[in-house]
ZAKE-90612 format. One record per atom (N, C-alpha, C, O): atom name; x, y, z. Coordinates in nm, 3 decimals, decimal comma. Layout:
BEGIN
> CA / X / Y / Z
...
END
This chain:
BEGIN
> N / 19,270 / 18,549 / -15,062
> CA / 19,401 / 18,518 / -15,127
> C / 19,370 / 18,399 / -15,200
> O / 19,277 / 18,335 / -15,152
> N / 19,418 / 18,356 / -15,293
> CA / 19,319 / 18,232 / -15,330
> C / 19,456 / 18,103 / -15,313
> O / 19,564 / 18,145 / -15,356
> N / 19,458 / 17,980 / -15,264
> CA / 19,542 / 17,923 / -15,272
> C / 19,556 / 17,805 / -15,337
> O / 19,474 / 17,717 / -15,312
> N / 19,676 / 17,775 / -15,448
> CA / 19,730 / 17,702 / -15,535
> C / 19,777 / 17,591 / -15,493
> O / 19,891 / 17,601 / -15,449
> N / 19,724 / 17,468 / -15,490
> CA / 19,797 / 17,334 / -15,466
> C / 19,879 / 17,294 / -15,550
> O / 19,853 / 17,287 / -15,670
> N / 20,007 / 17,257 / -15,491
> CA / 20,113 / 17,238 / -15,551
> C / 20,179 / 17,045 / -15,548
> O / 20,152 / 16,967 / -15,456
> N / 20,273 / 17,006 / -15,686
> CA / 20,289 / 16,869 / -15,603
> C / 20,425 / 16,879 / -15,520
> O / 20,515 / 16,861 / -15,602
> N / 20,457 / 16,891 / -15,446
> CA / 20,570 / 16,860 / -15,317
> C / 20,585 / 16,813 / -15,229
> O / 20,487 / 16,795 / -15,156
> N / 20,667 / 16,785 / -15,203
> CA / 20,639 / 16,684 / -15,053
> C / 20,656 / 16,757 / -14,933
> O / 20,640 / 16,705 / -14,822
> N / 20,699 / 16,921 / -14,953
> CA / 20,720 / 17,003 / -14,794
> C / 20,638 / 17,062 / -14,849
> O / 20,539 / 16,997 / -14,816
> N / 20,590 / 17,170 / -14,935
> CA / 20,475 / 17,232 / -14,963
> C / 20,335 / 17,214 / -14,970
> O / 20,331 / 17,146 / -15,072
> N / 20,218 / 17,225 / -14,935
> CA / 20,109 / 17,197 / -14,988
> C / 20,050 / 17,309 / -15,054
> O / 19,986 / 17,253 / -15,143
> N / 20,033 / 17,413 / -15,065
> CA / 19,980 / 17,459 / -15,121
> C / 20,041 / 17,660 / -15,121
> O / 20,074 / 17,722 / -15,020
> N / 20,036 / 17,713 / -15,255
> CA / 20,111 / 17,840 / -15,225
> C / 19,992 / 17,931 / -15,281
> O / 19,908 / 17,873 / -15,351
> N / 19,975 / 18,072 / -15,257
> CA / 19,898 / 18,161 / -15,277
> C / 19,946 / 18,364 / -15,276
> O / 19,963 / 18,439 / -15,180
> N / 19,952 / 18,387 / -15,403
> CA / 19,994 / 18,548 / -15,407
> C / 19,868 / 18,641 / -15,414
> O / 19,776 / 18,635 / -15,496
> N / 19,892 / 18,763 / -15,269
> CA / 19,778 / 18,883 / -15,363
> C / 19,911 / 19,009 / -15,477
> O / 20,028 / 19,044 / -15,461
> N / 19,830 / 19,032 / -15,560
> CA / 19,930 / 19,138 / -15,644
> C / 19,893 / 19,247 / -15,548
> O / 19,988 / 19,315 / -15,510
> N / 19,795 / 19,273 / -15,509
> CA / 19,798 / 19,423 / -15,458
> C / 19,820 / 19,440 / -15,342
> O / 19,788 / 19,548 / -15,292
> N / 19,886 / 19,327 / -15,255
> CA / 19,952 / 19,391 / -15,133
> C / 20,124 / 19,304 / -15,133
> O / 20,193 / 19,285 / -15,033
> N / 20,158 / 19,261 / -15,283
> CA / 20,235 / 19,151 / -15,267
> C / 20,307 / 19,055 / -15,165
> O / 20,426 / 19,025 / -15,148
> N / 20,172 / 19,012 / -15,095
> CA / 20,196 / 18,894 / -14,985
> C / 20,257 / 18,769 / -15,102
> O / 20,278 / 18,800 / -15,220
> N / 20,285 / 18,594 / -15,038
> CA / 20,282 / 18,557 / -15,083
> C / 20,242 / 18,411 / -14,947
> O / 20,314 / 18,380 / -14,852
> N / 20,156 / 18,372 / -14,970
> CA / 20,142 / 18,278 / -14,855
> C / 20,155 / 18,141 / -14,879
> O / 20,069 / 18,087 / -14,947
> N / 20,283 / 18,050 / -14,819
> CA / 20,274 / 17,912 / -14,853
> C / 20,244 / 17,871 / -14,672
> O / 20,270 / 17,916 / -14,560
> N / 20,151 / 17,718 / -14,757
> CA / 20,118 / 17,639 / -14,645
> C / 20,252 / 17,530 / -14,655
> O / 20,347 / 17,554 / -14,729
> N / 20,245 / 17,415 / -14,575
> CA / 20,320 / 17,340 / -14,578
> C / 20,231 / 17,208 / -14,520
> O / 20,127 / 17,199 / -14,454
> N / 20,330 / 17,104 / -14,583
> CA / 20,236 / 16,952 / -14,514
> C / 20,197 / 16,931 / -14,418
> O / 20,104 / 16,859 / -14,384
> N / 20,305 / 17,029 / -14,326
> CA / 20,301 / 17,001 / -14,221
> C / 20,220 / 17,097 / -14,107
> O / 20,225 / 17,099 / -13,984
> N / 20,135 / 17,184 / -14,219
> CA / 20,032 / 17,276 / -14,152
> C / 20,049 / 17,424 / -14,096
> O / 19,978 / 17,505 / -14,039
> N / 20,244 / 17,414 / -14,164
> CA / 20,271 / 17,537 / -14,096
> C / 20,233 / 17,653 / -14,252
> O / 20,229 / 17,627 / -14,372
> N / 20,218 / 17,737 / -14,202
> CA / 20,193 / 17,893 / -14,296
> C / 20,303 / 17,980 / -14,244
> O / 20,339 / 17,995 / -14,127
> N / 20,369 / 18,057 / -14,399
> CA / 20,442 / 18,147 / -14,392
> C / 20,420 / 18,272 / -14,481
> O / 20,444 / 18,257 / -14,601
> N / 20,374 / 18,406 / -14,434
> CA / 20,342 / 18,464 / -14,505
> C / 20,465 / 18,561 / -14,521
> O / 20,531 / 18,585 / -14,420
> N / 20,517 / 18,643 / -14,696
> CA / 20,620 / 18,676 / -14,717
> C / 20,567 / 18,791 / -14,732
> O / 20,445 / 18,779 / -14,722
> N / 20,601 / 18,905 / -14,753
> CA / 20,557 / 19,066 / -14,761
> C / 20,653 / 19,091 / -14,877
> O / 20,752 / 19,022 / -14,902
> N / 20,615 / 19,192 / -14,941
> CA / 20,691 / 19,288 / -15,086
> C / 20,739 / 19,156 / -15,160
> O / 20,859 / 19,131 / -15,162
> N / 20,668 / 19,090 / -15,209
> CA / 20,740 / 18,956 / -15,285
> C / 20,694 / 19,004 / -15,420
> O / 20,575 / 19,033 / -15,437
> N / 20,786 / 19,015 / -15,519
> CA / 20,771 / 19,060 / -15,664
> C / 20,670 / 18,941 / -15,764
> O / 20,707 / 18,825 / -15,778
> N / 20,565 / 18,986 / -15,814
> CA / 20,517 / 18,877 / -15,848
> C / 20,575 / 18,813 / -15,976
> O / 20,499 / 18,739 / -16,038
> N / 20,719 / 18,836 / -16,034
> CA / 20,824 / 18,692 / -16,096
> C / 20,848 / 18,578 / -16,004
> O / 20,857 / 18,456 / -16,021
> N / 20,857 / 18,678 / -15,876
> CA / 20,883 / 18,539 / -15,791
> C / 20,823 / 18,429 / -15,743
> O / 20,877 / 18,320 / -15,723
> N / 20,698 / 18,462 / -15,725
> CA / 20,553 / 18,388 / -15,707
> C / 20,530 / 18,236 / -15,828
> O / 20,509 / 18,115 / -15,831
> N / 20,557 / 18,373 / -15,922
> CA / 20,529 / 18,261 / -16,069
> C / 20,680 / 18,179 / -16,062
> O / 20,662 / 18,057 / -16,062
> N / 20,785 / 18,208 / -16,058
> CA / 20,836 / 18,073 / -16,088
> C / 20,891 / 17,983 / -15,989
> O / 20,958 / 17,885 / -16,019
> N / 20,863 / 18,016 / -15,875
> CA / 20,828 / 17,918 / -15,750
> C / 20,742 / 17,855 / -15,820
> O / 20,781 / 17,761 / -15,890
> N / 20,607 / 17,892 / -15,816
> CA / 20,518 / 17,824 / -15,871
> C / 20,562 / 17,694 / -15,977
> O / 20,563 / 17,571 / -15,970
> N / 20,592 / 17,778 / -16,059
> CA / 20,718 / 17,670 / -16,178
> C / 20,789 / 17,594 / -16,148
> O / 20,814 / 17,493 / -16,215
> N / 20,841 / 17,625 / -16,034
> CA / 20,977 / 17,606 / -16,065
> C / 20,967 / 17,336 / -15,984
> O / 20,889 / 17,288 / -15,901
> N / 21,028 / 17,296 / -16,028
> CA / 21,017 / 17,140 / -16,057
> C / 21,124 / 17,167 / -15,925
> O / 21,225 / 17,099 / -15,941
> N / 21,126 / 17,230 / -15,828
> CA / 21,276 / 17,190 / -15,740
> C / 21,205 / 17,339 / -15,649
> O / 21,237 / 17,458 / -15,639
> N / 21,110 / 17,261 / -15,604
> CA / 21,046 / 17,386 / -15,522
> C / 21,085 / 17,435 / -15,399
> O / 21,110 / 17,552 / -15,371
> N / 21,089 / 17,359 / -15,342
> CA / 21,235 / 17,343 / -15,176
> C / 21,312 / 17,408 / -15,233
> O / 21,310 / 17,516 / -15,174
> N / 21,401 / 17,416 / -15,333
> CA / 21,545 / 17,502 / -15,324
> C / 21,487 / 17,608 / -15,400
> O / 21,578 / 17,691 / -15,400
> N / 21,395 / 17,656 / -15,464
> CA / 21,379 / 17,776 / -15,548
> C / 21,311 / 17,855 / -15,364
> O / 21,391 / 17,924 / -15,301
> N / 21,230 / 17,842 / -15,332
> CA / 21,189 / 17,894 / -15,153
> C / 21,320 / 17,910 / -15,109
> O / 21,371 / 18,022 / -15,107
> N / 21,389 / 17,799 / -15,070
> CA / 21,529 / 17,852 / -15,005
> C / 21,642 / 17,962 / -15,071
> O / 21,705 / 18,040 / -15,000
> N / 21,654 / 17,957 / -15,203
> CA / 21,743 / 18,078 / -15,188
> C / 21,712 / 18,179 / -15,283
> O / 21,790 / 18,263 / -15,327
> N / 21,543 / 18,159 / -15,324
> CA / 21,476 / 18,306 / -15,377
> C / 21,368 / 18,370 / -15,293
> O / 21,346 / 18,491 / -15,297
> N / 21,299 / 18,283 / -15,214
> CA / 21,169 / 18,310 / -15,102
> C / 21,280 / 18,343 / -14,949
> O / 21,308 / 18,459 / -14,917
> N / 21,327 / 18,233 / -14,878
> CA / 21,320 / 18,237 / -14,787
> C / 21,449 / 18,376 / -14,737
> O / 21,426 / 18,444 / -14,637
> N / 21,539 / 18,392 / -14,796
> CA / 21,638 / 18,417 / -14,785
> C / 21,661 / 18,618 / -14,821
> O / 21,744 / 18,705 / -14,793
> N / 21,536 / 18,607 / -14,894
> CA / 21,516 / 18,741 / -14,973
> C / 21,408 / 18,807 / -14,869
> O / 21,422 / 18,914 / -14,810
> N / 21,304 / 18,724 / -14,862
> CA / 21,173 / 18,800 / -14,804
> C / 21,142 / 18,697 / -14,680
> O / 21,049 / 18,617 / -14,685
> N / 21,224 / 18,707 / -14,580
> CA / 21,195 / 18,659 / -14,460
> C / 21,026 / 18,638 / -14,444
> O / 20,969 / 18,707 / -14,528
> N / 20,936 / 18,563 / -14,363
> CA / 20,803 / 18,576 / -14,340
> C / 20,798 / 18,673 / -14,229
> O / 20,871 / 18,683 / -14,130
> N / 20,687 / 18,748 / -14,270
> CA / 20,646 / 18,808 / -14,093
> C / 20,536 / 18,776 / -14,036
> O / 20,458 / 18,857 / -13,986
> N / 20,515 / 18,622 / -14,038
> CA / 20,353 / 18,605 / -13,947
> C / 20,401 / 18,472 / -14,002
> O / 20,469 / 18,449 / -14,102
> N / 20,339 / 18,377 / -13,892
> CA / 20,378 / 18,244 / -13,926
> C / 20,269 / 18,150 / -13,834
> O / 20,315 / 18,105 / -13,730
> N / 20,159 / 18,126 / -13,860
> CA / 20,054 / 18,061 / -13,808
> C / 20,054 / 17,898 / -13,801
> O / 20,152 / 17,832 / -13,838
> N / 19,970 / 17,857 / -13,765
> CA / 20,015 / 17,669 / -13,787
> C / 19,841 / 17,622 / -13,769
> O / 19,765 / 17,624 / -13,673
> N / 19,833 / 17,601 / -13,844
> CA / 19,681 / 17,506 / -13,931
> C / 19,686 / 17,379 / -13,945
> O / 19,775 / 17,315 / -14,001
> N / 19,560 / 17,329 / -13,875
> CA / 19,544 / 17,199 / -13,843
> C / 19,442 / 17,104 / -13,974
> O / 19,391 / 16,993 / -13,964
> N / 19,441 / 17,202 / -14,094
> CA / 19,403 / 17,144 / -14,210
> C / 19,478 / 17,228 / -14,296
> O / 19,564 / 17,313 / -14,276
> N / 19,393 / 17,158 / -14,449
> CA / 19,492 / 17,241 / -14,595
> C / 19,343 / 17,348 / -14,614
> O / 19,369 / 17,450 / -14,679
> N / 19,253 / 17,342 / -14,586
> CA / 19,092 / 17,424 / -14,673
> C / 19,137 / 17,576 / -14,575
> O / 19,207 / 17,567 / -14,474
> N / 19,084 / 17,710 / -14,626
> CA / 19,112 / 17,830 / -14,640
> C / 19,001 / 17,822 / -14,541
> O / 18,955 / 17,925 / -14,491
END
């Protein structure tokens, strides 16, 4: 999955796999959340949102719970 760096104090990178409809969200503190069954339009609006954390809380986190969490010490894939 290709990760896209984002301008955010909370998030570092966001990626999306249209084949599996999985969205990977890497936080600046190293946590990674993988959300399943996310429609492409949700990912696109999240990437484009000027208020990413508010969008994440209201449109992603509440509707597509993260099924997998992992901690990473770096921002590279």
